[in-house]
N, C-alpha and C positions, 0 to 999 in steps of 0.2 A: 640285487640292487640295480633299479633302471631309472634312467632317466632318457629325457631329450637328449638332451647336453651334457655330453664330462669335456671339463676347463682344468687343463695339466697347467698348472700354477698362478698364481693369488696375486702378480704382479699387477700392477697398472692395465696393462695389456687384460689380462686373463678375468679381473674383476670390471674391468668396466663394459669385453663382452659378457661375461654372466650377469651383471646387469640390465642389459639393452634384451636381450635376450631370456631372461625371468617378465620385465616389465610386455614383454611382447607376447606371454600365456607361455612362454615353455620351460619342464621342468629342469633343472639347472645344478650341478652338483660342478665347484670345482673342488680339486684337493693338489696340498701342497706340502710338498716336501720336510720343510719345518717344522721348527715349533711352534715360532710366531709371524706373521705379514710383516712384514719389512724391516724382520733382522736380518740376518746383516745388510744393512743399508749395502749396495753396488751402481752408487751414480754421486756422478758431481753436485747433484742434489740444483739444479738448476733451470726455469722450467717457465717459457712464453708467458704472457700475463694472455692470452688465447684461451688457454685452459677453463677463466672465468665463462667464456661463453657455452661451454657446453655442460655449463647449472649438473655437474657430478660430486663434487664437494661441498659438505658442510661448516660453516662457521669459516674462521681463519688461524684454525692454529696450528694446521701446517707451514704456514709462511713464517720463518727466519728470519727475513729482510723482502723487502720490496724495493725495487731497482729502478735507478734514472735509462741508464745507457748500459754499453761495453765502451771499453778501454784497451786499442788492440796494440801491440807495441814490438815496431818491427826490430830484427838484429841488433841496429847500431841503434835503437833506443827512440824513437820517431813514434809517436803517439796517433792515430789515428784516432775520432772520438763518434764515435755510435749514439742515438738515442734509442732507447730500446725497443721500439715499434721496428727500428732493419737493422738490431743485432743480431735477428736471430732467435731460431724457437728454445734459447739453452738462456736466454737476458728475461727479465722479468720479475719473478720471485724467486729469491734464492730457499730451496724446501725443509723443514722436517723432514726426509726421504721417508722414517715407518711410518712417521704419521698419517703423513701423507698416502704412504700406500695402505694404511689400516683403512683411514676413511672414505676412499674405493672400494676396500671390502666390503664397509660397512653399508656403502652403499648397495650393492650386488645383494649383500644378507635382507634389505629391507627390502627389497623388489623382491623377493622369495627363495633367491639362491642358498644353495646349503654350501655349506665351506669343512670340510678338512683336513686337520691340519696331522703332521707328521705320518704321510700318505704317499707317496714313491710311486713314478707312474713307472714301473718293468717293463715294459711293451703292450702292443696290443691286443684286442684280442679277437681274432677272425673265425669265417666260419667260410669256408671254401674261398678263400684269399677276399672275401669282404671284410671289409671293417663292422666290425660290435661292438665294440666300448675299448677297456682299456685291462690290461691285468695290473693291480697296485698292488704293495705290500705299507699295509697298515699296523704301525710297530711289528711286530716279528708276524703276524699275520697274511698271507697272501689272499686278495679278494678280486673278487671279477667285477666290475661295472659297468654294465650293458649301457649301449646307448645309442642312438640315432646320428650322432654326429657328434666329434670328438673335436677337439680346441687346443693344438698345439700352441700354449702360452709360456710356455718352457727355453726361453733367452735362445742366446748365440750358439751356433751350430744345434737349432735343435733336436732332440733324439727322436719325439715323437716324427716327426717327419723325416727322419732316418728308417722309423720302422715299418715306415710307409713309404719308402723304394725312393723319398725325394734326396737329392746329394747336396746335405746339408754344411758340409764339412768347406772353411775358407781358407784360402790360398795368403796364407800372407802379407800377402802385397795389400791385402782387403781384409786385414785383421789390424789396430790398434790392443798396443798395452801399456795395459795404463795404471798407477800406483795413487794412492791421496793420503795425505795426511788432515786432519780435523785441529787443527795449532788452537792453542790461545796463548794468550798475552803478546799479541801481534798488534802493531798500529795499522790498520789499513784502512781508505777510504771507505765507507761504508755503501755509498752513491753505486758505485758502477762495479760490475762484472770486468776484471784486467784479463788480457791473452795474450802472450808473449811468443814471437815467432823466431825459427831460427834451427838452422841443421845443427849447431854446437848447443843449440839450446835441448833440441827438442827434435830428432830426424825424423820426417813424415809426418810431425805433429805440433804440440803447443805443450806450454804451459797454461794454466790457468789461476784462477784466484776469485773466488766465489764466498765475499764477506758473509759470514753470516751474525753477527752482534758485534755490539763498540769495540771487542778485544778478541773475537775471535774469528777463523778461516777455515772455507776447504783450497788447500793447495796440494795441487796435482799436474800428472805430467801423463798425453799421450804417447806412442813412438810406433812411428809401424813396423809387425811385428821384421817385417823382410827387413829392415836397418835394424834390428835389435839385438841382442843376447843375451846371456840372462844372468840377471841383474842391472843390463842399466838404465833403462826406469826410475827405479829406485836412486840410485848413483846419481843419475842427473840431478835427478828431483834434490836429494841432496844438497846438491853441490847450487841449484840454484836458488835456493834456502838461505844456505849461508852469504852468499854475497847478496842477499838485498837486507838490507837492515831493518826494514818493519817487520820483519819475517824471523831473522836467525835467531830472537829474542826467542822465540815462543814455542814451545811446547809439547809435544802430540798429547790427545786424549782421543785418538781415534787414527787408525790405519787400514788404508784397504785397499787390494789386487784384483785385478781384471782382466778382462778383455771385453772389445765392443767391434761390430761390425759398421768398415768403411767402405762396402760397398755396393753392386745395382742390389734392387729390389730382389726378389727370388717369387718363385714359383709359391701361392700360397693354399692351392686347393689340389684337393683325391676326392675321389665321392667318399665323403661319410666325413670327413676332415676338412680343418683349416688350422690354418698358422696365422700367431695374430702378432704384432708387434717385434720384438730382437729376433723371436722365430722365423719370421716372415723379410728379415733385415728392411723393416722399415726405421731405417736409423741414416741422418744426415749426414754422407759421408765426409763432406768437410769437418765438421764439428762432431761425429760424431753421437751427437745427442737425438735421442728417442723417444721423448714420452707426448711431445705432441704428438707421433705420429703413432703411439701408440694408445690414445685418448680416441683419439680422430678414428682410429682403424678397429676400436674393437666398440665403437657402437654403428658401426656400419654392419662390420660382423656380427652382431648380435640379431640386430635386426634385419641379418637376412637368415635367420637361423630363426627366428621368431618365424620369417614366411614359410621357412621350410616345412615345423612343426604345424602350420594352417593349413599346407597343402598338402600331407605327408611325402614329400618328398625330399628326400636326402643327396642324392647324387651330385656330380661333380657340372654337369649343365645349370644344376637346380643352385648351386652354393657359386657357383659362377658370378655370380651378381655383384656377390662382396666383392670379389678380385677387381673388376669391370668399375664397380663404385670409389677401392680405393685411389685403382690410376687412378682416373680422375677428380677425385681430390686431391692426391698430392703426387704422387709417382712421378712428372715430368718433372718437377723440382729436385726427386733424388738424384734423375740418372742427366737432369745436365748437373748440377753439385759433386756428381761421379765425373764427370768431364772434365770440373772446373781439379777435382783436386786429380787425378793424374797428369796437368798439364804443371799444374803448382809443384808437384811433384818434381818437378825438371826446372825451376828457378834456382838460383846460387842465392844467398843472403845478401847480392848487390842488387838482384832485381827486388827484392824483398822490399829492401832501404829505399830503390828509387820511390815504387809504388805506393809506398806512405809516407814518402816527400811530398810525390805529385796528388793525398790525398788530403793531408792533414791539417787544410784548411778548409775543404768543403763540407758544405749542410749538411747531412744526408737523409734529413727528416723531409726535405725538397727536391731533389736533384734526379733527374732519370736518369735511366739504363746509359742511354746515349748519353748522356752532363756528365755523366763518370767517364765513359771511355776519355770523350774529349777533355776534361780534366785530370788523364793517367796521359794523356800525351804532348797535349800542347807543351804540358812541363818540361816533360823526358818524351822527343821525339824518337830517340832509338828504342823506347817500346815497342812501338807498333809491331815491327815484326814480331815478338815476345806474345804480342799479346792477340795477336790476332786469329789464335787456338780459340782463347778465351773468350773471343768477339762473338765465333762462332757457338761455342757453348752456351753463350748467354744469350743465345738466341734459340735457344730450342724447345 
């Protein structure tokens, strides 16, 4: 088995990388350890409408709900409403994530990529310490897949990256522990995704409600691993649901748990190897959302692989064009948001309440960064000292 590129993982990052590499003329194989693309679902299922700009999806079957925006609730219940364009990369559409992933994989296959299910990468294939492909297990058969480029699209704390000598393990303060129910028989507003903040509600994170239909919603929680203990996420989520009348009559039709990176972006290139998506920590450190970054990075990675194949050059120098391009595209925002995350961890609930009170009447689809800071401080001058680091972070 010989390919120009082998992609480990059929999630959005892997499928989009494979698609654009194949469209650029590369011979590509995607391997997926599970027996079905997109199953089990491992996400809150929200994404920005910017996904439409990339033209990587056919039809609209993958959309569960079309959102007007987001509402953020402070610990005392004060609400701040954001239009969809201002609400971040997790608000716009609520997805059927399994269908979404499968449609992205179909796009890769239509472009010429191959897909092998039930195929688990177990190590890198090396010759004289040079990466030459992937060692994998297909059902019970051990196979060697030779490739000029290996793409690690294998998620949080990437094994592919670790096998290449990268330190992919996250520290607890850069990892969110997540749990989510899909509830039916709930009575939530379909137009908005809701986020709830507070140390007692979700220490170091937030609770979310993403409506999927008239009586169906994803209700989940993320809490910082450094502030967690076994069972805490589920316990706090159950407590939140039981205290909200619109949710407490709901019955779960699905439960999922996992972890997500909330760190700064990570190195993503070695000779003959790229990391994409969650594997490269291309995730918003404030929200934990990474679907849009995965798609944007996947497109850049695939096009870079196509150029490398054309030039028959696969070393770090050649592949670094990918890293430079994603850095220019969105790393500045991710690094800034990491600084904001670290600063906000020091805020008490009282400060969050004051912030929400300052912003509850602001029209966010028109305000500038300067106007935002002015609105905060003009109503609560005592916030100025606490917000100075935040103001500096916003300028980065």
